N, C-alpha and C positions, 0 to 999 in steps of 0.2 A: 632937587628943587630947593634945598636948604630948609632948616628948622623942621625937618620931618614933614615937609609939605608935599602933597600930591599935585598932579597937574591941574586938577579942578579946584584946588584951594583948600581941601581938607588938610588940617595940620595939627601938630602937637606943640603946645607952647612951652615956655621955659619953666613952668611950675611943675612939670611932670616929676614924680618921685620914683618912677620905675616900679610901680606896685604890681603890675601884671594884669590888673583888672581888664583893661581895654583889650589886651592881647587874647584873653580868654573869650571875650565876646565877639571879637572880629578877627579870628585867625586868618592869616593870609593877607589881610588888609592892613593890620597894624603889627609891626614887628619891633625888634629891639636893636638899637645901635648906640654906641657911646654911652651906655648906662642910662638910657631913657627910651621911651616908646617913640616910634616914628610911623607915619603913614606911608605904607609901601607903594600904594597905587590907588587910583580912583575906583569907586565901586562900578561894577559892570552891569548890575541889574538892581531891581527894587529890593530883592532879598539882601544883597550886599549893602545897599544903602541903609536898610533897617538895622543891619549889624553895626554899622558905624554910628547910627543914632543911639543904639543901645549902649555902645561903648562910651559915647559922649555923656549920656545921662547917668551912667554908673561911675565915671571917673571921679575920684574923691577931690581932686584939685581942679576939676572942670577944665582940664588941659586939652581935651580932644575938641577941636573947634571946626565947625562947618565952614563952607566958603563964605557965608554971610558974616561969620564971626559971632553970631548969636544963636543959642539953642532955642528951638521952637517947642513949647510945651506940647503941641499936638503930635510931635514925633516921639514922645516919651512912651516906651513900650512896657514900663513896669507898673505892677508886678508882672514878671515874665514867666510863663509856664515852663518848668523843667519837664514835668509830665502832668497827669491829671490830679496829682496830690500835692506836689511841691512847686513853689513859685520862688523865683529870685527877686529880692526886694529892689536891687539896684540902688542908685543914689548912695553909694558907699561914702562913709564919713571919714574925714581926715582925723577925727578924734578917736577912731578905732583902727588907725593905721591902714585905712582903706579896705577893711575886711568885708567880705561878702556876708550877707544875711539872707534868711529864708523865711517863707511862710509855709506852714504845714497844715493842710486841711484834714479835718477829722471826719469820720463817717456821720457824726451827728450834726454836721454843718458848722461847727466851731473851727477856730484857727489858732495855731500857736506860732509865735515868732521866735526864731532861733537867731540870737545875736541881733544887732540893731543897725539899721541904716542911719543916715543923717536925720536929724530931727526936723520935722515941720508938721504943722497941723494939716496942711493940704496933703502931704504924703500919708499921714495916718488915715485920712478919709479915703484915699485911694485903696489902701490895704484893707480897710474895713469892708470894701465892696465884696470881698471874698467870703465874709462871714464875721461874726463877733469874735474878737481876739480874746482868749481866756488866759493865756500864759505867755510870758517872755522868758525864754530859756537862754541864759548866758553860759557860754562855754568856758569863759575865763575872764580875768581882769581887763585884758587889753581891749575887749569888745563890749565893755559895760557902760560906756559913756552916756548913751541915751536911753538906757533901760528904764530908769524911773520915769522919764518923760513919757515914753510910750505906754508903760504900765498904767500911769495915772490917766492918760488920755483914753485908753481902752477899758479901764476898770479891770485890768488883768493882774495876775499874780506874777511877781518878779522872782526868778530863781537864780541862785548862785551857790557855789561850794564854799564851805567855811574857810578853805585855804586862801581864797581870794575875796573874803567878805569885806575887807577894808575898801575894795573898789566899788561895792554896792552895799554899804552898811544898813540901808533901809530896805533891803530885800524882804519880801514876804515869806519866802520859803528858802531854807538853808539846807543844802545837802551836806552830809557829814560822812567821814570815814571813806572807805574804798568799796563798800558793798553796793551792788546795784540798788536803785530806788525807782519805784514806779511813779511816774508823773501823772499818767492817766492810762486808760485802757489802751494797750498797744504801744505806749511810749515809755521808755526806760532810760534813766540817767546812769551812766557808768563813769564814776570818778577815775581820772587817768592822770595823776600827778606826773609832772615831767616838764612840759613846756613852761607851765607855772605850777605853783604848789596846789592851786585849786582848779586845774584844768579838768573838764568834763566832756564826754561825748554823749550824744543822745541818739538812741536807736528807736526807729518807728516801724512797726509792722514787719519786723525782720526783713525790711527792704531798703530802708533809708538810714544812713549813718551821717550825722552832723558832727564832724570831727574837730571843729574849732581849728586850732593850730597844732594839734597833736600829730597828724599826718595828712598827706594830700597826694594828689596825682600830679606827677611831673611829666610835662611834655618832653623835656630834655632826655630823661631816662626811660620814658614810656613805662613807668612803674609807680607803685606806692613809695613814698619817701617821707622821712622825718626831716624837719628843718633844724639839723643839729647845730648849724651856725647861728641860729636865733633861738636858743633855748635858755630861758631866763632862770629856771630853777635848777634842773638837774637832768642831764642826759642819762645818767645811770638810773634815776628814778623812772624816767620814761621807758627805758628798756625793761625794768621790773614791772611796770604797769602793763606794758604790752604782753609780756610773758604771762602775767596773771589773768589777762582779759581775753587773749586772742581766741581761745576756744569758745568763748561766749558770744563772739561777734558773728552775726549772721545778717548779711545785707547785700544788696545789689548796686545801690547808688551810694557813691562817696561824695559828700557835700561839705567841703572844708571852708574855713574862713579865708585862708590864703592858699593859693595854688589852685590847680584846675579841678573840675568835677569829672567824674567818670562813672559810666554804667557798664557793668560786667555781670555775667552769670554768677550766682552766689558761690558756687564751688570754685570758680576761678578767682573771685575776690578773696575767698578764704585761703586759697593756696598762696596768693601774693602776700596776704597779711602775715601768714606764718613765716614767709621768707623775710619780710620786713622786720619782724620781731627778732629773727636770728641775726640779721645785719645790725640792728640797733644795739644788740648785746656787745658787739665789737667796737662800738664808738666810744670815744673818750671826750672829756670836756675840752672845749675850744673857745677862744674869744668870740664874742658876738660880732658877726660880720654879715650884714644884710646883702652885700654884693656876692656872697658865696652861695646863696640859695639857688638851687637848680630848678628854675621854673619849667 
């Protein structure tokens, strides 16, 4: 149909940066061709139509366009439940390289935001419907762009690691060194230098792992992967971080900034993580190449 356009008019425009966000949310409906996303076919039912609307509202360049050409706010599904505790923020920001961000509900009714969606007061109001937001947890410098804005709007504490502090110099809480740090009951920060000097992952309730860009689930390999072709600090440091941390990691949900999410039994996730740590030890530095990431 041309320009990634389906028969009914859904299409991807030329602003697409091939970030993979839309393909995560509408698998089978949106695919990849020629280094960008394309609409593969029209939706067959309401469920698939909702997937396309989710992809459109999440796309950081607003490249997923409905037949009318304009997005309807009434079709915005975000925040979108991953389960009864974690929600996907959507509305990915071009200032965070299109990264996913999340809302984590706590037993006392409060909420934490992990990394940041694009900024707007109306989005902040939507997210607050889940509960008062107490903390903004930044996984690393690339995802810090809107942290202060959301923290000020919510009256929340902004967290970042000292290794990436120049990306959020006005942070309220600064993580230091490589030892685990308790953020709140059930929520722990584990510094994981590698992707950047100040990369951190956050574990919640021994069930959820917010991994930033340290590792992700690849649909291509059907396994956990590191983005060694987009490692800004040191792949050797990332290997050392994983080796040091792997036996402390207990979770069932992998929730990365880039790359796909995955839910597996804890023992299966642990087995795959140990294999990832072993594979990462064999990797060597390489030039940054976004096109080499195995989504």
